[in-house]
The first five atom37 places (N, CA, C, CB, O) and aatype in JSON, in Angstrom:
{
  "aatype": [20, 20, 20, 20, 20, 20, 20, 20, 20, 20, 20, 20, 20, 20, 20, 20, 20, 20, 20, 20, 20, 20, 20, 20, 20, 20, 20, 20, 20, 20, 20, 20, 20, 20, 20, 20, 20, 20, 20, 20, 20, 20, 20, 20, 20, 20, 20, 20, 20, 20, 20, 20, 20, 20, 20, 20, 20, 20, 20, 20, 20, 20, 20, 20],
  "atom_mask": [
    [1, 1, 1, 1, 1],
    [1, 1, 1, 1, 1],
    [1, 1, 1, 1, 1],
    [1, 1, 1, 1, 1],
    [1, 1, 1, 1, 1],
    [1, 1, 1, 1, 1],
    [1, 1, 1, 1, 1],
    [1, 1, 1, 1, 1],
    [1, 1, 1, 1, 1],
    [1, 1, 1, 1, 1],
    [1, 1, 1, 1, 1],
    [1, 1, 1, 1, 1],
    [1, 1, 1, 1, 1],
    [1, 1, 1, 1, 1],
    [1, 1, 1, 1, 1],
    [1, 1, 1, 1, 1],
    [1, 1, 1, 1, 1],
    [1, 1, 1, 1, 1],
    [1, 1, 1, 1, 1],
    [1, 1, 1, 1, 1],
    [1, 1, 1, 1, 1],
    [1, 1, 1, 1, 1],
    [1, 1, 1, 1, 1],
    [1, 1, 1, 1, 1],
    [1, 1, 1, 1, 1],
    [1, 1, 1, 1, 1],
    [1, 1, 1, 1, 1],
    [1, 1, 1, 1, 1],
    [1, 1, 1, 1, 1],
    [1, 1, 1, 1, 1],
    [1, 1, 1, 1, 1],
    [1, 1, 1, 1, 1],
    [1, 1, 1, 1, 1],
    [1, 1, 1, 1, 1],
    [1, 1, 1, 1, 1],
    [1, 1, 1, 1, 1],
    [1, 1, 1, 1, 1],
    [1, 1, 1, 1, 1],
    [1, 1, 1, 1, 1],
    [1, 1, 1, 1, 1],
    [1, 1, 1, 1, 1],
    [1, 1, 1, 1, 1],
    [1, 1, 1, 1, 1],
    [1, 1, 1, 1, 1],
    [1, 1, 1, 1, 1],
    [1, 1, 1, 1, 1],
    [1, 1, 1, 1, 1],
    [1, 1, 1, 1, 1],
    [1, 1, 1, 1, 1],
    [1, 1, 1, 1, 1],
    [1, 1, 1, 1, 1],
    [1, 1, 1, 1, 1],
    [1, 1, 1, 1, 1],
    [1, 1, 1, 1, 1],
    [1, 1, 1, 1, 1],
    [1, 1, 1, 1, 1],
    [1, 1, 1, 1, 1],
    [1, 1, 1, 1, 1],
    [1, 1, 1, 1, 1],
    [1, 1, 1, 1, 1],
    [1, 1, 1, 1, 1],
    [1, 1, 1, 1, 1],
    [1, 1, 1, 1, 1],
    [1, 1, 1, 1, 1]
  ],
  "atom_positions": [
    [[74.97, 124.67, 130.86], [75.09, 123.0, 130.57], [74.64, 123.03, 129.1], [73.96, 121.87, 131.63], [73.92, 123.99, 128.82]],
    [[74.95, 122.07, 127.97], [74.09, 121.83, 127.38], [73.11, 120.74, 127.89], [74.58, 121.69, 126.35], [73.27, 119.93, 128.81]],
    [[71.78, 121.01, 126.85], [71.18, 119.73, 126.89], [70.26, 119.58, 126.07], [70.73, 119.38, 127.98], [69.31, 120.36, 126.17]],
    [[70.24, 118.47, 124.95], [69.58, 118.07, 123.72], [67.93, 117.92, 123.86], [70.24, 116.69, 123.26], [67.25, 117.27, 124.66]],
    [[67.62, 118.68, 122.9], [65.78, 118.1, 123.26], [65.34, 117.37, 122.21], [64.48, 119.38, 123.4], [65.57, 117.8, 121.08]],
    [[64.72, 116.31, 122.35], [63.87, 115.73, 121.41], [62.92, 115.19, 121.81], [64.34, 114.96, 120.72], [62.97, 114.62, 122.9]],
    [[61.75, 115.2, 121.07], [60.63, 115.21, 121.03], [59.69, 114.7, 120.06], [60.52, 116.11, 121.19], [60.08, 115.07, 118.95]],
    [[58.55, 113.95, 119.97], [57.87, 113.86, 118.94], [56.68, 113.89, 119.31], [58.14, 112.93, 118.25], [56.26, 113.05, 120.1]],
    [[55.76, 115.02, 118.73], [54.26, 115.81, 118.91], [53.67, 115.25, 117.6], [54.28, 117.78, 118.94], [54.18, 115.1, 116.49]],
    [[52.21, 114.92, 118.16], [51.34, 115.11, 116.73], [49.81, 115.91, 117.69], [50.91, 113.01, 115.63], [49.17, 115.71, 118.73]],
    [[49.82, 116.88, 116.52], [48.92, 117.81, 117.06], [47.77, 117.94, 115.9], [49.69, 119.24, 117.46], [48.15, 118.35, 114.8]],
    [[46.42, 117.61, 116.08], [45.27, 117.78, 115.27], [44.84, 118.88, 115.47], [44.31, 116.94, 115.4], [44.89, 119.54, 116.51]],
    [[44.1, 119.3, 113.82], [43.79, 120.67, 113.61], [41.92, 120.57, 113.77], [44.51, 121.24, 111.88], [41.16, 119.88, 113.08]],
    [[41.65, 121.24, 114.6], [39.99, 121.13, 114.84], [39.58, 122.79, 113.74], [39.43, 121.28, 117.21], [40.13, 123.84, 113.4]],
    [[38.09, 121.93, 113.54], [37.74, 123.89, 112.81], [36.73, 124.56, 113.65], [36.85, 124.04, 110.91], [36.07, 125.55, 113.34]],
    [[36.68, 123.96, 114.62], [35.77, 124.97, 116.16], [36.25, 124.32, 117.46], [33.64, 124.78, 116.27], [36.69, 123.18, 117.65]],
    [[36.04, 125.41, 118.36], [36.21, 125.05, 119.56], [35.13, 123.87, 119.93], [36.15, 126.27, 120.4], [35.59, 122.95, 120.61]],
    [[33.85, 123.8, 119.59], [32.94, 122.37, 119.59], [33.74, 121.44, 118.93], [31.44, 122.41, 118.79], [34.17, 120.63, 119.76]],
    [[33.92, 121.32, 118.39], [35.08, 120.07, 117.36], [36.16, 119.85, 118.59], [36.19, 120.96, 115.47], [36.08, 118.94, 119.41]],
    [[36.95, 120.63, 118.57], [38.3, 120.35, 119.69], [37.26, 119.72, 121.13], [39.45, 122.33, 120.21], [37.52, 118.62, 121.6]],
    [[36.48, 120.32, 121.51], [35.93, 119.54, 123.06], [35.01, 118.42, 122.78], [34.97, 120.63, 124.15], [34.81, 117.65, 123.72]],
    [[34.31, 118.15, 121.49], [33.93, 116.63, 121.19], [34.57, 115.89, 120.68], [33.06, 116.38, 120.57], [33.98, 114.88, 120.28]],
    [[36.22, 115.98, 120.39], [36.96, 114.96, 120.22], [36.72, 113.8, 121.02], [38.11, 115.33, 120.34], [36.34, 113.9, 122.19]],
    [[36.94, 112.62, 120.41], [36.7, 111.2, 121.28], [37.91, 110.41, 121.03], [35.3, 110.23, 120.8], [37.73, 109.21, 120.84]],
    [[39.19, 110.89, 120.99], [40.52, 110.34, 121.12], [41.34, 111.22, 121.95], [41.17, 110.13, 119.79], [40.94, 112.19, 122.58]],
    [[42.6, 110.75, 121.88], [43.57, 111.07, 122.89], [44.49, 112.21, 121.98], [44.46, 109.59, 123.49], [45.68, 112.4, 122.21]],
    [[43.95, 112.72, 121.21], [45.13, 113.45, 120.0], [45.25, 114.69, 121.17], [44.37, 114.09, 117.86], [44.43, 114.93, 122.06]],
    [[46.2, 115.22, 120.95], [46.14, 116.92, 121.45], [45.46, 117.46, 120.2], [47.86, 117.84, 121.74], [45.77, 116.99, 119.11]],
    [[44.78, 118.19, 120.27], [44.33, 119.05, 118.96], [44.31, 121.04, 118.74], [42.68, 118.51, 118.84], [43.69, 121.44, 119.73]],
    [[44.43, 121.41, 118.48], [44.64, 122.78, 118.84], [43.34, 123.53, 117.27], [46.87, 123.23, 118.77], [43.33, 123.09, 116.11]],
    [[42.7, 124.34, 117.67], [41.7, 125.07, 116.89], [42.2, 125.75, 115.78], [41.04, 126.0, 117.66], [42.42, 126.92, 116.1]],
    [[42.52, 125.5, 114.41], [42.81, 126.2, 113.56], [42.28, 127.15, 112.45], [43.23, 125.63, 113.29], [41.18, 126.88, 111.99]],
    [[42.93, 128.21, 111.98], [42.41, 129.69, 111.2], [43.39, 129.63, 110.12], [42.54, 131.32, 112.17], [44.28, 128.81, 109.92]],
    [[43.0, 130.83, 109.37], [43.45, 130.89, 108.51], [45.18, 131.42, 108.72], [42.49, 131.56, 107.84], [46.16, 131.23, 108.0]],
    [[45.03, 132.17, 110.1], [46.32, 133.11, 110.24], [46.9, 131.97, 111.69], [45.85, 135.31, 110.71], [46.01, 132.04, 112.55]],
    [[47.41, 131.53, 111.92], [48.1, 130.26, 112.95], [49.33, 131.21, 113.59], [48.87, 128.55, 111.91], [49.79, 132.03, 112.79]],
    [[49.83, 131.21, 114.7], [51.08, 131.17, 115.39], [51.74, 130.02, 115.63], [50.98, 131.69, 116.47], [51.69, 129.51, 116.75]],
    [[52.69, 129.27, 114.25], [53.35, 128.04, 114.44], [53.95, 128.31, 115.21], [53.98, 127.43, 113.61], [53.78, 127.64, 116.23]],
    [[54.98, 129.39, 115.26], [56.19, 129.6, 116.36], [55.77, 129.42, 117.71], [56.82, 131.04, 116.32], [56.48, 128.82, 118.52]],
    [[54.15, 130.15, 118.14], [53.55, 129.77, 119.9], [53.42, 127.97, 120.1], [51.48, 130.58, 120.19], [53.27, 127.21, 121.06]],
    [[53.53, 127.87, 118.91], [52.66, 126.43, 119.07], [54.34, 125.44, 119.31], [51.36, 125.88, 117.11], [54.61, 124.82, 120.33]],
    [[55.06, 125.54, 118.32], [56.45, 124.78, 118.78], [57.14, 125.67, 120.11], [57.69, 124.75, 117.31], [58.09, 125.09, 120.62]],
    [[56.92, 126.51, 120.49], [57.67, 127.15, 121.67], [56.68, 126.36, 122.96], [57.61, 129.19, 121.62], [57.29, 126.21, 124.02]],
    [[55.52, 125.97, 122.93], [54.7, 125.26, 123.89], [55.26, 124.24, 123.89], [53.35, 125.11, 123.73], [55.92, 123.92, 124.87]],
    [[55.17, 123.46, 122.87], [56.0, 122.16, 122.56], [57.61, 122.32, 123.61], [56.36, 122.13, 120.51], [57.91, 121.77, 124.67]],
    [[58.18, 123.07, 122.96], [59.33, 122.98, 123.77], [59.25, 123.14, 124.93], [60.17, 123.67, 123.5], [59.61, 122.25, 125.71]],
    [[58.83, 124.14, 125.29], [58.57, 124.5, 127.1], [58.01, 122.7, 127.55], [56.74, 126.18, 127.49], [58.9, 121.98, 128.0]],
    [[57.02, 122.29, 127.46], [56.11, 121.2, 127.72], [57.48, 119.83, 127.6], [54.55, 121.18, 126.34], [57.67, 118.98, 128.47]],
    [[58.24, 119.94, 126.33], [59.36, 118.99, 126.79], [60.49, 118.9, 127.57], [59.8, 118.7, 126.07], [61.01, 117.82, 127.82]],
    [[61.04, 120.25, 128.11], [62.23, 120.57, 128.81], [61.54, 119.71, 130.43], [62.63, 122.62, 128.79], [60.4, 119.61, 130.89]],
    [[62.91, 119.24, 130.88], [62.63, 118.52, 132.34], [62.4, 119.81, 133.66], [64.26, 117.39, 132.77], [63.17, 120.75, 133.83]],
    [[61.54, 119.62, 134.2], [61.28, 120.44, 135.59], [62.54, 120.6, 136.07], [60.36, 119.73, 136.75], [62.72, 121.78, 136.37]],
    [[63.77, 119.71, 136.34], [65.05, 119.65, 136.82], [65.98, 119.1, 136.37], [65.09, 119.32, 137.71], [66.51, 118.12, 136.91]],
    [[66.45, 119.74, 135.06], [67.56, 119.15, 134.29], [68.85, 118.79, 134.86], [67.86, 119.97, 133.33], [69.55, 119.51, 135.58]],
    [[69.11, 117.52, 134.45], [70.98, 117.8, 135.29], [71.7, 116.93, 134.22], [71.39, 116.9, 137.41], [71.38, 116.18, 133.3]],
    [[73.12, 117.51, 134.95], [73.83, 116.38, 133.91], [73.67, 115.11, 134.25], [75.31, 116.47, 133.76], [73.19, 114.76, 135.33]],
    [[74.14, 114.19, 133.18], [73.77, 112.48, 132.95], [74.94, 111.97, 134.46], [74.52, 111.62, 130.73], [74.55, 111.15, 135.3]],
    [[76.06, 112.5, 134.52], [77.33, 112.52, 135.3], [76.64, 112.62, 136.72], [78.47, 113.84, 134.88], [76.7, 111.57, 137.36]],
    [[76.06, 113.58, 137.31], [75.46, 113.94, 138.09], [74.67, 113.16, 138.76], [75.05, 114.68, 137.73], [73.85, 112.5, 138.13]],
    [[74.74, 113.02, 140.62], [74.17, 111.7, 141.06], [73.05, 112.59, 142.27], [75.62, 110.35, 141.81], [72.94, 113.81, 142.2]],
    [[72.42, 111.92, 143.14], [71.75, 112.99, 143.58], [72.08, 112.31, 145.13], [70.04, 113.27, 142.93], [71.84, 111.11, 145.22]],
    [[72.46, 112.79, 145.99], [72.96, 112.47, 147.41], [71.7, 112.93, 148.34], [74.48, 113.36, 147.8], [71.08, 113.99, 148.42]],
    [[71.59, 111.58, 149.04], [70.37, 111.84, 149.93], [71.02, 111.83, 151.29], [69.11, 110.69, 149.78], [72.05, 111.19, 151.54]],
    [[70.39, 112.54, 152.12], [70.87, 112.81, 153.28], [69.78, 112.15, 153.77], [71.21, 114.2, 153.69], [69.62, 112.03, 154.98]]
  ]
}
């Protein structure tokens, strides 16, 4: 099954865990460092964007 991923994510960068925990807005944040695993961040966001039960648009649910 082919499925097109479309997502829009904004991540804020925090200097410390205290700054991350003390944020007063709804922006998702990560603690930034000199060496960051960007691939892992992207992978996590892709996993979160995938529906739990993907299905074809032409499929319908049959209730019994």
